[in-house]
C-alpha positions in Angstrom: -86.7 -71.2 -36.4 -89.7 -70.8 -38.5 -89.7 -70.9 -42.0 -92.0 -68.7 -43.9 -92.2 -69.1 -47.5 -92.7 -65.7 -49.3 -92.5 -64.8 -52.9 -90.2 -61.9 -53.1 -91.6 -60.9 -56.5 -95.1 -60.4 -55.2 -95.0 -59.0 -51.7 -98.8 -58.5 -51.3 -100.4 -61.2 -53.6 -103.5 -62.2 -51.7 -106.2 -59.6 -52.4 -109.5 -61.9 -51.9 -110.2 -62.8 -55.4 -110.7 -66.4 -54.5 -113.6 -65.3 -52.2 -115.3 -63.1 -54.9 -115.1 -66.2 -57.5 -116.3 -68.5 -54.8 -119.5 -66.3 -54.1 -120.1 -65.9 -57.9 -120.2 -69.6 -58.4 -122.4 -70.0 -55.4 -124.9 -67.3 -56.8 -124.9 -69.2 -60.2 -125.7 -72.5 -58.4 -128.4 -70.8 -56.4 -130.1 -69.6 -59.5 -129.8 -72.9 -61.3 -131.2 -74.8 -58.3 -134.3 -72.2 -58.1 -135.1 -72.8 -61.9 -134.8 -76.5 -61.4 -137.1 -76.4 -58.2 -139.7 -74.2 -60.4 -139.4 -76.6 -63.1 -140.0 -79.5 -60.9 -142.9 -77.8 -59.1 -144.7 -77.3 -62.5 -144.1 -80.9 -63.6 -145.7 -82.1 -60.3 -148.9 -79.8 -60.9 -149.2 -81.3 -64.4 -148.9 -84.9 -63.1 -151.5 -84.1 -60.6 -153.8 -82.6 -63.2 -153.4 -85.7 -65.5 -154.1 -88.1 -62.5 -157.2 -86.1 -61.9 -158.4 -86.1 -65.3 -157.8 -90.0 -65.6 -159.8 -90.5 -62.2 -162.8 -88.5 -63.5 -162.7 -90.1 -66.8 -162.5 -93.7 -65.1 -165.4 -92.7 -62.8 -167.5 -91.5 -65.9 -166.7 -94.7 -67.6 -167.9 -96.7 -64.6 -171.2 -94.7 -64.5 -171.6 -95.6 -68.0 -171.3 -99.2 -67.7 -173.6 -99.3 -64.6 -176.3 -97.3 -66.5 -175.9 -99.7 -69.6 -176.3 -102.6 -67.2 -179.3 -101.0 -65.6 -180.9 -100.8 -68.9 -179.9 -104.5 -69.8 -181.1 -105.8 -66.5 -184.8 -104.5 -67.0 -187.3 -107.0 -68.5 -190.1 -104.6 -69.3 -189.9 -101.3 -71.0 -192.5 -99.8 -68.8 -189.9 -98.6 -66.2 -188.8 -96.2 -68.8 -192.4 -94.7 -69.3 -192.2 -92.8 -66.1 -189.7 -90.1 -65.0 -187.6 -90.1 -61.9 -184.4 -91.0 -60.2 -182.2 -90.2 -63.4 -184.7 -91.9 -66.0 -186.6 -89.7 -68.4 -189.4 -90.9 -70.7 -189.9 -89.7 -74.4 -192.1 -86.8 -73.4 -189.8 -85.4 -70.6 -186.7 -83.5 -71.3 -183.5 -83.9 -69.6 -181.7 -80.9 -68.4 -180.9 -78.6 -71.4 -177.1 -78.4 -70.6 -175.5 -81.1 -68.8 -172.5 -78.9 -68.0 -174.5 -76.7 -65.8 -176.8 -79.1 -64.4 -177.0 -79.7 -60.7 -176.3 -83.5 -61.0 -178.3 -84.2 -57.7 -180.9 -86.6 -56.7 -183.7 -84.8 -58.6 -182.3 -85.2 -62.0 -179.8 -88.0 -61.9 -178.9 -91.3 -60.1 -175.8 -92.0 -58.2 -174.0 -95.4 -58.7 -173.8 -97.5 -55.8 -170.4 -98.2 -54.2 -167.7 -95.7 -53.7 -165.0 -95.4 -56.0 -161.5 -94.8 -54.6 -160.0 -91.4 -55.1 -163.0 -89.5 -56.2 -164.7 -86.8 -54.3 -168.3 -87.6 -55.3 -170.0 -90.6 -56.7 -170.5 -90.8 -60.5 -174.1 -90.1 -61.7 -176.1 -91.0 -64.7 -179.4 -89.9 -66.6 -181.0 -92.2 -69.1 -183.5 -90.7 -71.7 -185.8 -93.2 -73.7 -185.7 -91.9 -77.3 -187.6 -94.2 -79.6 -187.9 -97.4 -81.1 -186.1 -98.2 -84.3 -188.6 -98.3 -87.1 -191.0 -95.3 -85.6 -189.0 -92.8 -87.6 -188.2 -92.8 -91.4 -185.4 -95.3 -90.8 -185.9 -98.0 -93.6 -183.7 -101.0 -92.9 -184.7 -104.2 -94.4 -186.4 -106.4 -91.6 -187.2 -103.6 -89.2 -190.6 -102.2 -89.2 -192.3 -105.6 -89.9 -194.8 -106.8 -87.2 -193.0 -109.9 -86.3 -189.7 -108.5 -86.0 -188.9 -107.2 -82.4 -187.8 -103.5 -82.5 -185.0 -102.3 -80.5 -185.7 -99.2 -78.2 -182.7 -96.5 -78.2 -181.7 -94.7 -75.0 -179.4 -91.8 -74.4 -177.1 -92.2 -71.5 -175.3 -89.2 -70.1 -172.9 -89.5 -67.1 -170.7 -87.3 -65.2 -167.8 -88.4 -63.1 -165.7 -86.3 -60.9 -161.8 -86.7 -59.9 -159.9 -86.0 -56.9 -161.6 -82.5 -56.7 -165.0 -81.3 -57.9 -163.2 -79.0 -60.1 -162.5 -81.5 -62.4 -165.4 -83.4 -64.1 -165.8 -85.6 -67.3 -169.2 -85.9 -69.0 -169.7 -88.9 -71.5 -172.9 -89.3 -73.6 -173.6 -92.8 -75.3 -176.5 -94.2 -77.2 -177.7 -97.7 -76.2 -180.3 -99.9 -77.5 -182.2 -103.0 -76.1 -184.9 -105.3 -77.5 -187.5 -105.8 -74.8 
């Protein structure tokens, strides 16, 4: 003998509402998960762009230090009287717009040694400006014949990140007494 439990008050009480409610909950969970995936993808792009920006800035900082070390390592000022390989004398102008400059071997110098994570080597340009005391600058002690005068240089550098689309330009002024 089989026992079948039936509610006599509701003879036909199953009409598929559990299925409908279950499908509505699944649709809501799918929409929520798609929104979370979109947010995660956006955050991943932002993190990648921040990393790329940091790489390009660090590459430019490295090139800036190498250019300053190059200036500091020179024993005579005469190397800055000629133009070539990223060095510009007082009479020769640098490229007018460093943002649109080619940044190749004709107008800048690449630093030696590859940096990890960057697509191309950072590059620099050094422009000899003038000696302090050659202008209307009046500082006590400068301009006397027995006081050595520092020469001021403008250093412009460019570093790229993980792609060539991201670049950082830095400009600094550096002086040295020869």
